[in-house]
Legacy VTK file of the C-alpha trace (Angstrom):
# vtk DataFile Version 3.0
C-alpha trace
ASCII
DATASET POLYDATA
POINTS 167 float
79.797 136.110 83.360
79.387 133.783 86.627
80.879 130.208 85.975
79.503 127.881 88.584
82.509 125.781 90.178
82.693 122.228 89.580
81.885 120.198 92.618
85.091 118.447 94.374
85.969 115.143 93.156
84.375 112.250 95.651
87.191 110.249 97.136
86.829 106.751 96.839
86.019 104.684 99.917
88.090 101.660 100.465
85.662 99.861 102.076
83.188 100.297 99.301
85.914 99.287 96.877
86.704 96.124 98.771
83.170 95.062 99.155
82.578 95.629 95.497
85.669 93.827 94.402
84.671 90.792 96.593
80.969 90.612 94.972
82.765 90.801 91.606
85.255 88.044 92.327
82.744 85.924 94.020
80.192 86.228 91.145
83.055 85.478 88.479
83.814 82.448 90.238
80.010 81.410 90.127
79.680 82.357 86.519
82.632 80.055 85.911
81.750 77.199 87.933
77.917 77.240 86.470
79.536 76.958 83.089
82.061 73.982 84.101
79.383 72.046 85.572
76.953 72.386 82.587
80.196 71.481 80.457
81.013 68.279 82.781
77.147 67.296 83.083
77.053 67.456 79.201
80.588 65.723 78.633
79.505 62.766 81.302
75.587 62.317 80.222
75.136 63.988 76.954
72.429 67.143 76.424
70.822 68.464 79.420
67.219 67.710 79.422
64.999 70.699 78.701
63.868 71.659 82.354
67.484 71.262 83.948
69.133 73.142 80.600
66.635 75.796 81.337
67.453 76.354 85.202
71.051 76.310 84.328
70.653 78.830 81.619
68.607 81.211 84.010
71.241 80.828 86.625
74.148 81.453 84.067
72.171 84.905 83.312
71.556 85.667 86.904
75.181 85.286 87.513
76.047 87.443 84.243
73.636 90.008 85.413
75.054 90.248 88.849
78.466 90.242 87.328
77.756 93.104 85.099
76.441 95.208 88.049
79.260 94.215 90.065
81.770 95.815 87.373
79.563 98.896 87.715
79.754 99.148 91.255
83.666 98.408 91.114
84.517 101.075 88.619
82.221 103.723 90.233
83.701 103.148 93.921
87.274 103.258 92.374
86.303 106.934 91.603
85.653 106.590 87.435
82.920 108.584 86.185
79.488 107.034 85.429
80.112 107.434 81.706
83.424 104.995 82.508
81.096 102.474 84.423
78.510 102.779 82.049
81.182 101.920 79.148
82.348 98.985 81.415
78.932 97.537 81.873
78.257 97.560 78.023
81.635 95.988 77.110
80.547 93.102 79.759
78.047 92.275 76.911
80.932 91.196 74.585
82.439 88.103 74.484
85.906 87.605 75.580
86.271 91.591 75.982
84.203 91.001 79.125
87.077 88.973 80.472
89.544 92.136 79.599
87.055 94.353 81.769
86.945 92.110 84.310
90.681 91.979 84.926
91.005 95.911 84.065
88.492 96.929 86.827
89.912 94.188 89.353
93.499 95.820 88.592
92.300 99.436 88.852
90.673 98.431 92.173
93.801 96.831 93.455
95.744 99.863 92.455
93.267 102.200 94.263
93.259 100.168 97.456
96.946 100.022 97.661
97.532 103.756 96.911
95.296 103.942 100.163
97.609 101.991 101.996
95.148 98.706 101.965
96.765 95.343 101.373
94.701 94.232 98.457
95.398 91.574 95.648
93.886 90.352 92.723
91.222 88.431 94.822
90.428 91.276 96.986
91.314 92.194 100.359
91.210 89.343 103.468
88.517 89.420 105.836
90.188 91.040 108.427
91.093 93.981 106.166
87.672 94.485 105.315
86.484 94.733 108.803
89.177 96.809 109.478
87.985 99.150 106.466
84.299 99.061 107.503
85.218 99.950 111.115
87.109 102.948 110.225
84.601 104.249 107.779
82.539 107.445 109.013
78.929 106.663 109.819
77.946 109.660 107.831
79.468 109.373 104.750
81.396 106.467 104.349
85.216 108.631 104.562
87.921 106.478 105.680
89.042 108.289 109.162
91.742 105.690 109.922
94.233 107.758 111.688
92.240 110.767 112.183
93.001 112.362 115.609
89.769 114.658 115.338
86.502 114.112 117.035
84.664 114.919 113.877
84.935 113.457 110.211
87.053 115.607 107.699
84.732 115.592 104.940
81.366 115.732 106.815
81.824 116.842 110.035
79.718 113.887 111.958
81.091 112.904 114.915
83.405 109.964 115.090
83.550 107.643 118.046
87.119 106.548 119.285
87.047 103.362 118.241
86.816 104.463 114.580
89.557 106.998 114.686
91.980 104.193 116.307
90.915 101.790 113.431
LINES 1 168
167 0 1 2 3 4 5 6 7 8 9 10 11 12 13 14 15 16 17 18 19 20 21 22 23 24 25 26 27 28 29 30 31 32 33 34 35 36 37 38 39 40 41 42 43 44 45 46 47 48 49 50 51 52 53 54 55 56 57 58 59 60 61 62 63 64 65 66 67 68 69 70 71 72 73 74 75 76 77 78 79 80 81 82 83 84 85 86 87 88 89 90 91 92 93 94 95 96 97 98 99 100 101 102 103 104 105 106 107 108 109 110 111 112 113 114 115 116 117 118 119 120 121 122 123 124 125 126 127 128 129 130 131 132 133 134 135 136 137 138 139 140 141 142 143 144 145 146 147 148 149 150 151 152 153 154 155 156 157 158 159 160 161 162 163 164 165 166
């Protein structure tokens, strides 16, 4: 009986993880800011007029949808399976559980980035680190080629320029 070999696991790309983490943190801040803005306006002037309430609700739904998509992207980029990313996205629908999902996804991203030697914190990587990570990525497959002494990417074989190898 011939068993097909399973494909080799894809190595997480630190630049992709850092970008996904940045999106997630920014969208979480936007969602929180919109909620606080609505609460502040209502506490000062009573219920929002229907038009303003509709706009605020649409903005919050958009921020939530973007946040859910960002969690999916961050979990996928961190090397977890699509099934795990799907479960994380579904759990974003459950109030209060979604906060735990956000923290868990963020902490996993931080751990993966730190294991790759990237300086990362709960709010992501600094701009300079993100630029450095993007510069070290292979133009063909996104593999982190930082410190690679070869002229070709060890993952896909595409040629690297000197700046990428030195990054």
